[in-house]
OpenMM code with the backbone's topology and positions (N, CA, C; nanometers):
from openmm import Vec3, app, unit

residues = "MET GLN GLN PRO CYS HIS LEU LEU ASN LEU LEU LEU VAL GLU ASP ASP ASP ASP HIS VAL ALA LEU PHE HIS ARG MET MET HIS GLU SER GLN LEU ALA ASN HIS LEU ASP ARG VAL ALA ASP GLY GLU ALA ALA LEU ALA TYR LEU HIS ALA ARG GLY ALA TYR ALA ARG ARG ARG TRP PRO ASP ILE VAL LEU LEU ASP LEU LYS LEU PRO ARG LYS ASP GLY HIS GLU VAL LEU HIS ALA ILE LYS GLN SER PRO VAL LEU CYS GLY LEU SER VAL ILE ILE LEU THR THR SER ASP SER GLU THR ASP HIS VAL ARG THR TYR LEU SER HIS ALA ASP GLY TYR LEU VAL LYS PRO LEU THR GLN GLN SER PHE LEU SER LEU THR ARG SER LEU GLY PHE THR TRP ALA VAL LEU ARG PRO ALA VAL ALA".split()
positions = [
    Vec3(-3.3554, -18.7713, -3.2071),
    Vec3(-3.4612, -18.7311, -3.1178),
    Vec3(-3.5802, -18.8258, -3.1359),
    Vec3(-3.6286, -18.8790, -3.0279),
    Vec3(-3.7388, -18.9745, -3.0322),
    Vec3(-3.8714, -18.9018, -3.0524),
    Vec3(-3.9534, -18.9542, -3.1459),
    Vec3(-4.0844, -18.8970, -3.1720),
    Vec3(-4.1786, -18.9305, -3.0567),
    Vec3(-4.2677, -18.8384, -3.0177),
    Vec3(-4.3645, -18.8696, -2.9128),
    Vec3(-4.4632, -18.9747, -2.9624),
    Vec3(-4.5065, -19.0621, -2.8727),
    Vec3(-4.6030, -19.1656, -2.9057),
    Vec3(-4.7432, -19.1072, -2.9031),
    Vec3(-4.8230, -19.1524, -2.9946),
    Vec3(-4.9642, -19.1154, -2.9946),
    Vec3(-5.0381, -19.2148, -2.9075),
    Vec3(-5.1021, -19.1667, -2.8024),
    Vec3(-5.1840, -19.2541, -2.7201),
    Vec3(-5.3102, -19.2875, -2.7966),
    Vec3(-5.3339, -19.4148, -2.8157),
    Vec3(-5.4529, -19.4557, -2.8883),
    Vec3(-5.5736, -19.4584, -2.7958),
    Vec3(-5.6869, -19.4331, -2.8534),
    Vec3(-5.8126, -19.4359, -2.7795),
    Vec3(-5.8792, -19.5707, -2.8012),
    Vec3(-5.9060, -19.6391, -2.6920),
    Vec3(-5.9725, -19.7685, -2.6967),
    Vec3(-6.1134, -19.7524, -2.6428),
    Vec3(-6.2086, -19.8181, -2.7088),
    Vec3(-6.3451, -19.8233, -2.6583),
    Vec3(-6.3721, -19.9665, -2.6157),
    Vec3(-6.3981, -19.9864, -2.4873),
    Vec3(-6.4323, -20.1169, -2.4326),
    Vec3(-6.5841, -20.1234, -2.4196),
    Vec3(-6.6452, -20.2176, -2.4907),
    Vec3(-6.7899, -20.2378, -2.4837),
    Vec3(-6.8111, -20.3635, -2.4003),
    Vec3(-6.8416, -20.3428, -2.2717),
    Vec3(-6.8460, -20.4524, -2.1744),
    Vec3(-6.9475, -20.4200, -2.0658),
    Vec3(-7.0379, -20.5136, -2.0393),
    Vec3(-7.1410, -20.4900, -1.9376),
    Vec3(-7.1034, -20.5418, -1.7997),
    Vec3(-7.0028, -20.6255, -1.7891),
    Vec3(-6.9643, -20.6867, -1.6621),
    Vec3(-6.8563, -20.6023, -1.5935),
    Vec3(-6.8913, -20.5410, -1.4807),
    Vec3(-6.7971, -20.4542, -1.4085),
    Vec3(-6.6710, -20.5286, -1.3657),
    Vec3(-6.6827, -20.6567, -1.3313),
    Vec3(-6.5644, -20.7347, -1.2920),
    Vec3(-6.4689, -20.7509, -1.4098),
    Vec3(-6.5225, -20.7724, -1.5295),
    Vec3(-6.4369, -20.7854, -1.6481),
    Vec3(-6.3698, -20.6525, -1.6815),
    Vec3(-6.4419, -20.5429, -1.6594),
    Vec3(-6.3832, -20.4103, -1.6821),
    Vec3(-6.2675, -20.3884, -1.5851),
    Vec3(-6.2878, -20.4231, -1.4583),
    Vec3(-6.1818, -20.4080, -1.3579),
    Vec3(-6.0610, -20.4933, -1.3948),
    Vec3(-6.0851, -20.6155, -1.4417),
    Vec3(-5.9762, -20.7031, -1.4842),
    Vec3(-5.9016, -20.6421, -1.6018),
    Vec3(-5.9739, -20.5879, -1.6968),
    Vec3(-5.9100, -20.5264, -1.8127),
    Vec3(-5.8237, -20.4080, -1.7703),
    Vec3(-5.8763, -20.3241, -1.6809),
    Vec3(-5.7970, -20.2115, -1.6291),
    Vec3(-5.6704, -20.2626, -1.5600),
    Vec3(-5.6834, -20.3688, -1.4809),
    Vec3(-5.5672, -20.4239, -1.4121),
    Vec3(-5.4637, -20.4755, -1.5121),
    Vec3(-5.5090, -20.5434, -1.6165),
    Vec3(-5.4152, -20.5948, -1.7175),
    Vec3(-5.3459, -20.4795, -1.7910),
    Vec3(-5.4186, -20.3721, -1.8177),
    Vec3(-5.3546, -20.2555, -1.8809),
    Vec3(-5.2472, -20.1989, -1.7889),
    Vec3(-5.2811, -20.1874, -1.6590),
    Vec3(-5.1847, -20.1330, -1.5628),
    Vec3(-5.0624, -20.2243, -1.5509),
    Vec3(-5.0846, -20.3536, -1.5321),
    Vec3(-4.9727, -20.4471, -1.5158),
    Vec3(-4.8878, -20.4578, -1.6420),
    Vec3(-4.9505, -20.4349, -1.7571),
    Vec3(-4.8770, -20.4418, -1.8832),
    Vec3(-4.8138, -20.3077, -1.9193),
    Vec3(-4.8306, -20.2095, -1.8303),
    Vec3(-4.7717, -20.0769, -1.8488),
    Vec3(-4.8265, -20.0039, -1.9702),
    Vec3(-4.9535, -20.0296, -2.0053),
    Vec3(-5.0147, -19.9616, -2.1189),
    Vec3(-5.0747, -19.8294, -2.0731),
    Vec3(-5.0536, -19.7271, -2.1515),
    Vec3(-5.0999, -19.5934, -2.1149),
    Vec3(-5.2079, -19.5414, -2.2088),
    Vec3(-5.2623, -19.6265, -2.2925),
    Vec3(-5.3671, -19.5827, -2.3851),
    Vec3(-5.4886, -19.5336, -2.3086),
    Vec3(-5.5660, -19.4464, -2.3732),
    Vec3(-5.6893, -19.3976, -2.3132),
    Vec3(-5.7981, -19.5031, -2.3352),
    Vec3(-5.8769, -19.5288, -2.2309),
    Vec3(-5.9825, -19.6290, -2.2393),
    Vec3(-6.1157, -19.5674, -2.1976),
    Vec3(-6.2134, -19.5721, -2.2887),
    Vec3(-6.3516, -19.5381, -2.2559),
    Vec3(-6.4285, -19.6685, -2.2512),
    Vec3(-6.5403, -19.6669, -2.1765),
    Vec3(-6.6211, -19.7877, -2.1632),
    Vec3(-6.7691, -19.7538, -2.1746),
    Vec3(-6.8402, -19.8375, -2.2472),
    Vec3(-6.9859, -19.8339, -2.2490),
    Vec3(-7.0327, -19.9750, -2.2141),
    Vec3(-7.1556, -19.9837, -2.1596),
    Vec3(-7.1990, -20.1107, -2.1008),
    Vec3(-7.3047, -20.1865, -2.1811),
    Vec3(-7.3447, -20.1355, -2.2967),
    Vec3(-7.4400, -20.2126, -2.3766),
    Vec3(-7.4246, -20.1761, -2.5238),
    Vec3(-7.4883, -20.2550, -2.6092),
    Vec3(-7.4729, -20.2375, -2.7528),
    Vec3(-7.5296, -20.1080, -2.8065),
    Vec3(-7.6437, -20.0656, -2.7536),
    Vec3(-7.7010, -19.9390, -2.7997),
    Vec3(-7.6128, -19.8212, -2.7613),
    Vec3(-7.5565, -19.8253, -2.6411),
    Vec3(-7.4647, -19.7188, -2.5987),
    Vec3(-7.3400, -19.7184, -2.6862),
    Vec3(-7.2933, -19.8362, -2.7265),
    Vec3(-7.1754, -19.8441, -2.8133),
    Vec3(-7.2017, -19.7727, -2.9453),
    Vec3(-7.3179, -19.7975, -3.0042),
    Vec3(-7.3493, -19.7324, -3.1315),
    Vec3(-7.3726, -19.5826, -3.1141),
    Vec3(-7.4336, -19.5425, -3.0028),
    Vec3(-7.4498, -19.3990, -2.9745),
    Vec3(-7.3123, -19.3338, -2.9609),
    Vec3(-7.2210, -19.4003, -2.8887),
    Vec3(-7.0846, -19.3491, -2.8716),
    Vec3(-7.0169, -19.3342, -3.0082),
    Vec3(-7.0226, -19.4395, -3.0877),
    Vec3(-6.9526, -19.4386, -3.2164),
    Vec3(-7.0087, -19.3344, -3.3125),
    Vec3(-7.1376, -19.3080, -3.3037),
    Vec3(-7.1998, -19.2078, -3.3898),
    Vec3(-7.2060, -19.0705, -3.3230),
    Vec3(-7.1435, -19.0574, -3.2056),
    Vec3(-7.1354, -18.9297, -3.1316),
    Vec3(-7.2732, -18.8688, -3.1083),
    Vec3(-7.3651, -18.9531, -3.0612),
    Vec3(-7.5020, -18.9073, -3.0342),
    Vec3(-7.5219, -18.8860, -2.8845),
    Vec3(-7.6106, -18.7912, -2.8515),
    Vec3(-7.6516, -18.7690, -2.7131),
    Vec3(-7.5351, -18.7370, -2.6222),
    Vec3(-7.5253, -18.8106, -2.5121),
    Vec3(-7.4210, -18.7885, -2.4118),
    Vec3(-7.2807, -18.8097, -2.4679),
    Vec3(-7.2701, -18.8733, -2.5840),
    Vec3(-7.1392, -18.9041, -2.6423),
    Vec3(-7.1006, -18.8074, -2.7544),
    Vec3(-7.1691, -18.6953, -2.7643),
    Vec3(-7.1446, -18.6007, -2.8730),
    Vec3(-6.9998, -18.5507, -2.8754),
    Vec3(-6.9362, -18.5454, -2.7604),
    Vec3(-6.7993, -18.4930, -2.7541),
    Vec3(-6.6984, -18.6024, -2.7190),
    Vec3(-6.7297, -18.7238, -2.7504),
    Vec3(-6.6419, -18.8366, -2.7186),
    Vec3(-6.5169, -18.8363, -2.8067),
    Vec3(-6.4179, -18.9151, -2.7636),
    Vec3(-6.2970, -18.9339, -2.8437),
    Vec3(-6.3291, -19.0371, -2.9525),
    Vec3(-6.2714, -19.0189, -3.0692),
    Vec3(-6.2843, -19.1187, -3.1749),
    Vec3(-6.1966, -19.2381, -3.1363),
    Vec3(-6.2537, -19.3587, -3.1311),
    Vec3(-6.1722, -19.4740, -3.0907),
    Vec3(-6.0860, -19.5251, -3.2053),
    Vec3(-5.9654, -19.5648, -3.1714),
    Vec3(-5.8783, -19.6288, -3.2694),
    Vec3(-5.9106, -19.7774, -3.2789),
    Vec3(-5.9527, -19.8348, -3.1663),
    Vec3(-5.9872, -19.9767, -3.1600),
    Vec3(-6.1086, -19.9931, -3.0699),
    Vec3(-6.1995, -20.0812, -3.1129),
    Vec3(-6.3157, -20.1168, -3.0320),
    Vec3(-6.2934, -20.2587, -2.9804),
    Vec3(-6.3013, -20.2749, -2.8493),
    Vec3(-6.2927, -20.4058, -2.7843),
    Vec3(-6.4354, -20.4431, -2.7461),
    Vec3(-6.4902, -20.5458, -2.8102),
    Vec3(-6.6334, -20.5706, -2.8085),
    Vec3(-6.6684, -20.7066, -2.7493),
    Vec3(-6.7475, -20.7041, -2.6426),
    Vec3(-6.8040, -20.8271, -2.5870),
    Vec3(-6.9191, -20.8704, -2.6768),
    Vec3(-6.9476, -21.0005, -2.6810),
    Vec3(-7.0593, -21.0496, -2.7610),
    Vec3(-7.1894, -21.0521, -2.6833),
    Vec3(-7.1812, -21.0830, -2.5545),
    Vec3(-7.3014, -21.0976, -2.4726),
    Vec3(-7.3314, -20.9661, -2.4023),
    Vec3(-7.4113, -20.8843, -2.4686),
    Vec3(-7.4423, -20.7502, -2.4200),
    Vec3(-7.5930, -20.7312, -2.4111),
    Vec3(-7.6377, -20.6458, -2.3194),
    Vec3(-7.7799, -20.6105, -2.3169),
    Vec3(-7.8124, -20.5128, -2.4306),
    Vec3(-7.9403, -20.5056, -2.4631),
    Vec3(-7.9997, -20.4119, -2.5584),
    Vec3(-7.9653, -20.4436, -2.7037),
    Vec3(-7.8431, -20.4546, -2.7411),
    Vec3(-7.7970, -20.5045, -2.8713),
    Vec3(-7.6750, -20.5892, -2.8414),
    Vec3(-7.6742, -20.7131, -2.8931),
    Vec3(-7.5585, -20.7980, -2.8627),
    Vec3(-7.4396, -20.7585, -2.9509),
    Vec3(-7.3241, -20.8164, -2.9187),
    Vec3(-7.2014, -20.7819, -2.9891),
    Vec3(-7.2051, -20.8125, -3.1372),
    Vec3(-7.2753, -20.9198, -3.1760),
    Vec3(-7.2873, -20.9512, -3.3187),
    Vec3(-7.3606, -20.8387, -3.3927),
    Vec3(-7.4666, -20.7869, -3.3320),
    Vec3(-7.5422, -20.6773, -3.3939),
    Vec3(-7.4572, -20.5509, -3.4032),
    Vec3(-7.3812, -20.5227, -3.2978),
    Vec3(-7.2953, -20.4047, -3.2972),
    Vec3(-7.1861, -20.4187, -3.4029),
    Vec3(-7.1221, -20.5342, -3.4094),
    Vec3(-7.0177, -20.5574, -3.5095),
    Vec3(-7.0747, -20.5399, -3.6499),
    Vec3(-7.1912, -20.5986, -3.6741),
    Vec3(-7.2547, -20.5866, -3.8058),
    Vec3(-7.2816, -20.4393, -3.8387),
    Vec3(-7.3354, -20.3648, -3.7431),
    Vec3(-7.3660, -20.2232, -3.7654),
    Vec3(-7.2387, -20.1433, -3.7940),
    Vec3(-7.1304, -20.1729, -3.7225),
    Vec3(-7.0034, -20.1034, -3.7454),
    Vec3(-6.9530, -20.1304, -3.8863),
    Vec3(-6.9479, -20.2567, -3.9232),
    Vec3(-6.8884, -20.2942, -4.0518),
    Vec3(-6.9767, -20.2588, -4.1713),
    Vec3(-7.1061, -20.2331, -4.1478),
    Vec3(-7.1969, -20.1912, -4.2562),
    Vec3(-7.2040, -20.0399, -4.2717),
    Vec3(-7.1519, -19.9670, -4.1750),
    Vec3(-7.1582, -19.8213, -4.1784),
    Vec3(-7.0416, -19.7641, -4.2590),
    Vec3(-7.0713, -19.6776, -4.3574),
    Vec3(-6.9622, -19.6147, -4.4331),
    Vec3(-6.8699, -19.5312, -4.3452),
    Vec3(-6.9219, -19.4801, -4.2339),
    Vec3(-6.8424, -19.3966, -4.1439),
    Vec3(-6.7567, -19.4813, -4.0502),
    Vec3(-6.8092, -19.5957, -4.0059),
    Vec3(-6.7433, -19.6758, -3.9026),
    Vec3(-6.6682, -19.7977, -3.9549),
    Vec3(-6.6905, -19.8361, -4.0793),
    Vec3(-6.6411, -19.9656, -4.1282),
    Vec3(-6.4896, -19.9820, -4.1190),
    Vec3(-6.4150, -19.8740, -4.1136),
    Vec3(-6.2700, -19.8834, -4.1046),
    Vec3(-6.2173, -19.9064, -3.9645),
    Vec3(-6.3054, -19.9013, -3.8642),
    Vec3(-6.2617, -19.9237, -3.7260),
    Vec3(-6.2126, -20.0671, -3.7068),
    Vec3(-6.1073, -20.0814, -3.6295),
    Vec3(-6.0622, -20.2141, -3.5892),
    Vec3(-6.1471, -20.2596, -3.4718),
    Vec3(-6.2034, -20.3803, -3.4841),
    Vec3(-6.2887, -20.4353, -3.3791),
    Vec3(-6.2307, -20.5687, -3.3349),
    Vec3(-6.1954, -20.5757, -3.2068),
    Vec3(-6.1454, -20.6989, -3.1458),
    Vec3(-6.2572, -20.7526, -3.0574),
    Vec3(-6.2953, -20.8776, -3.0792),
    Vec3(-6.3963, -20.9412, -2.9964),
    Vec3(-6.3289, -20.9872, -2.8679),
    Vec3(-6.3907, -20.9542, -2.7562),
    Vec3(-6.3401, -20.9869, -2.6233),
    Vec3(-6.4562, -21.0512, -2.5487),
    Vec3(-6.4591, -21.1852, -2.5407),
    Vec3(-6.5791, -21.2543, -2.4946),
    Vec3(-6.5459, -21.3803, -2.4150),
    Vec3(-6.6452, -21.4301, -2.3419),
    Vec3(-6.6293, -21.5576, -2.2708),
    Vec3(-6.6577, -21.6754, -2.3630),
    Vec3(-6.7139, -21.6505, -2.4793),
    Vec3(-6.7535, -21.7574, -2.5703),
    Vec3(-6.6344, -21.8113, -2.6491),
    Vec3(-6.6132, -21.9405, -2.6370),
    Vec3(-6.5111, -22.0075, -2.7172),
    Vec3(-6.5777, -22.0911, -2.8264),
    Vec3(-6.7021, -22.0576, -2.8559),
    Vec3(-6.7808, -22.1299, -2.9542),
    Vec3(-6.7252, -22.1095, -3.0946),
    Vec3(-6.7104, -22.2200, -3.1672),
    Vec3(-6.6633, -22.2103, -3.3049),
    Vec3(-6.7617, -22.1287, -3.3892),
    Vec3(-6.8904, -22.1431, -3.3586),
    Vec3(-6.9926, -22.0665, -3.4300),
    Vec3(-6.9705, -21.9169, -3.4124),
    Vec3(-6.9409, -21.8735, -3.2888),
    Vec3(-6.9144, -21.7311, -3.2653),
    Vec3(-6.7877, -21.6866, -3.3366),
    Vec3(-6.6833, -21.7695, -3.3316),
    Vec3(-6.5593, -21.7359, -3.4028),
    Vec3(-6.5886, -21.7114, -3.5505),
    Vec3(-6.6522, -21.8079, -3.6137),
    Vec3(-6.6790, -21.7998, -3.7573),
    Vec3(-6.7692, -21.6806, -3.7878),
    Vec3(-6.8752, -21.6649, -3.7099),
    Vec3(-6.9705, -21.5564, -3.7345),
    Vec3(-6.9036, -21.4198, -3.7255),
    Vec3(-6.8171, -21.4007, -3.6253),
    Vec3(-6.7530, -21.2699, -3.6108),
    Vec3(-6.6502, -21.2452, -3.7215),
    Vec3(-6.5765, -21.3473, -3.7616),
    Vec3(-6.4805, -21.3262, -3.8696),
    Vec3(-6.5516, -21.3029, -4.0027),
    Vec3(-6.6651, -21.3700, -4.0246),
    Vec3(-6.7436, -21.3443, -4.1454),
    Vec3(-6.7996, -21.2022, -4.1451),
    Vec3(-6.8159, -21.1462, -4.0255),
    Vec3(-6.8610, -21.0070, -4.0115),
    Vec3(-6.7438, -20.9097, -4.0064),
    Vec3(-6.6239, -20.9603, -4.0327),
    Vec3(-6.5021, -20.8789, -4.0466),
    Vec3(-6.4447, -20.8273, -3.9154),
    Vec3(-6.4582, -20.9067, -3.8083),
    Vec3(-6.3870, -20.8725, -3.6847),
    Vec3(-6.2372, -20.8812, -3.7126),
    Vec3(-6.1605, -20.8003, -3.6422),
    Vec3(-6.0158, -20.7976, -3.6633),
    Vec3(-5.9400, -20.8894, -3.5689),
    Vec3(-6.0090, -20.9451, -3.4704),
    Vec3(-5.9461, -21.0368, -3.3759),
    Vec3(-6.0508, -21.0938, -3.2826),
    Vec3(-6.0122, -21.1985, -3.2119),
    Vec3(-6.1045, -21.2683, -3.1222),
    Vec3(-6.0239, -21.3176, -3.0034),
    Vec3(-6.0594, -21.2716, -2.8849),
    Vec3(-5.9897, -21.3125, -2.7632),
    Vec3(-6.0918, -21.3617, -2.6625),
    Vec3(-6.0667, -21.4813, -2.6094),
    Vec3(-6.1572, -21.5411, -2.5118),
    Vec3(-6.1146, -21.4986, -2.3720),
    Vec3(-6.2122, -21.4513, -2.2912),
    Vec3(-6.1887, -21.4207, -2.1499),
    Vec3(-6.1873, -21.5524, -2.0738),
    Vec3(-6.1391, -21.5624, -1.9527),
    Vec3(-6.0852, -21.4512, -1.8756),
    Vec3(-5.9459, -21.4133, -1.9234),
    Vec3(-5.9193, -21.2870, -1.9154),
    Vec3(-5.7885, -21.2375, -1.9539),
    Vec3(-5.6862, -21.2708, -1.8465),
    Vec3(-5.5738, -21.3152, -1.8911),
    Vec3(-5.4573, -21.3268, -1.8035),
    Vec3(-5.3561, -21.2260, -1.8566),
    Vec3(-5.2580, -21.1949, -1.7773),
    Vec3(-5.1581, -21.1006, -1.8259),
    Vec3(-5.0900, -21.1570, -1.9502),
    Vec3(-5.0664, -21.2882, -1.9525),
    Vec3(-5.0008, -21.3485, -2.0684),
    Vec3(-5.0871, -21.3365, -2.1938),
    Vec3(-5.2183, -21.3642, -2.1809),
    Vec3(-5.3042, -21.3540, -2.2992),
    Vec3(-5.3181, -21.2087, -2.3445),
    Vec3(-5.3194, -21.1166, -2.2488),
    Vec3(-5.3275, -20.9756, -2.2829),
    Vec3(-5.2018, -20.9315, -2.3577),
    Vec3(-5.0858, -20.9736, -2.3081),
    Vec3(-4.9604, -20.9410, -2.3765),
    Vec3(-4.9555, -21.0065, -2.5134),
    Vec3(-5.0085, -21.1289, -2.5239),
    Vec3(-5.0137, -21.1968, -2.6534),
    Vec3(-5.0991, -21.1188, -2.7520),
    Vec3(-5.2099, -21.0635, -2.7021),
    Vec3(-5.2955, -20.9833, -2.7892),
    Vec3(-5.2183, -20.8631, -2.8417),
    Vec3(-5.1489, -20.7922, -2.7556),
    Vec3(-5.0748, -20.6751, -2.8016),
    Vec3(-4.9648, -20.7163, -2.8993),
    Vec3(-4.9004, -20.8304, -2.8746),
    Vec3(-4.7986, -20.8790, -2.9680),
    Vec3(-4.8601, -20.9156, -3.1027),
    Vec3(-4.9764, -20.9809, -3.0983),
    Vec3(-5.0393, -21.0235, -3.2233),
    Vec3(-5.0827, -20.9040, -3.3074),
    Vec3(-5.1068, -20.7923, -3.2439),
    Vec3(-5.1403, -20.6705, -3.3163),
    Vec3(-5.0152, -20.5917, -3.3521),
    Vec3(-4.8990, -20.6499, -3.3248),
    Vec3(-4.7741, -20.5846, -3.3606),
    Vec3(-4.7457, -20.4603, -3.2790),
    Vec3(-4.8025, -20.4528, -3.1586),
    Vec3(-4.7858, -20.3377, -3.0712),
    Vec3(-4.8330, -20.2080, -3.1359),
    Vec3(-4.9166, -20.2190, -3.2392),
    Vec3(-4.9606, -20.0970, -3.3062),
    Vec3(-5.0515, -20.0140, -3.2184),
    Vec3(-5.1121, -20.0760, -3.1165),
    Vec3(-5.1996, -19.9981, -3.0285),
    Vec3(-5.1511, -19.9985, -2.8855),
    Vec3(-5.0376, -20.0593, -2.8605),
    Vec3(-4.9852, -20.0672, -2.7246),
    Vec3(-4.8865, -19.9552, -2.7000),
    Vec3(-4.9259, -19.8566, -2.6263),
    Vec3(-4.8364, -19.7468, -2.5919),
    Vec3(-4.7970, -19.7672, -2.4465),
    Vec3(-4.6697, -19.7904, -2.4234),
    Vec3(-4.6221, -19.8214, -2.2889),
    Vec3(-4.5996, -19.6943, -2.2097),
    Vec3(-4.6371, -19.7020, -2.0822),
    Vec3(-4.6102, -19.5914, -1.9903),
    Vec3(-4.4604, -19.5886, -1.9644),
    Vec3(-4.4036, -19.4711, -1.9484),
    Vec3(-4.2614, -19.4648, -1.9119),
    Vec3(-4.2414, -19.5203, -1.7722),
    Vec3(-4.1311, -19.5868, -1.7527),
    Vec3(-4.0993, -19.6416, -1.6208),
    Vec3(-4.0735, -19.5272, -1.5235),
    Vec3(-4.1203, -19.5450, -1.4029),
    Vec3(-4.0993, -19.4438, -1.2993),
    Vec3(-3.9761, -19.4839, -1.2194),
    Vec3(-3.8842, -19.3924, -1.2047),
    Vec3(-3.7585, -19.4238, -1.1361),
    Vec3(-3.7767, -19.4270, -0.9876),
] * unit.nanometer
topology = app.Topology()
chain = topology.addChain("A")
for resn in residues:
    res = topology.addResidue(resn, chain)
    for name in ("N", "CA", "C"):
        topology.addAtom(name, app.Element.getBySymbol(name[0]), res)
């Protein structure tokens, strides 16, 4: 008897609506059924993660997908706050950004990011990301007959 899959909760921290739409499309085309919440700035991300205000009843994310170029608090500040928090430090954080800067790569890995993916996402790069994570967070939707 096959065990039921646990749908993982993903938190996408992204201010660009077009990038969010692209990410949703890649999830759909890749047949991923994970739950995805989205916040649009760094302060909202930290409020979400600490279950403050409007996010008091939010789902606990299994993985945070974090843009670097964000309003209010940038992704570097959010990553630092996550990894310095005794409550949040165990979260997996994947950087999802337009920056291919070596400085950003090094800075995020020194801050203990768990991965770094440069946008724009293509279906191939999205599938590569799920493969590189060993499909540990990729829950596939059942095929519809």
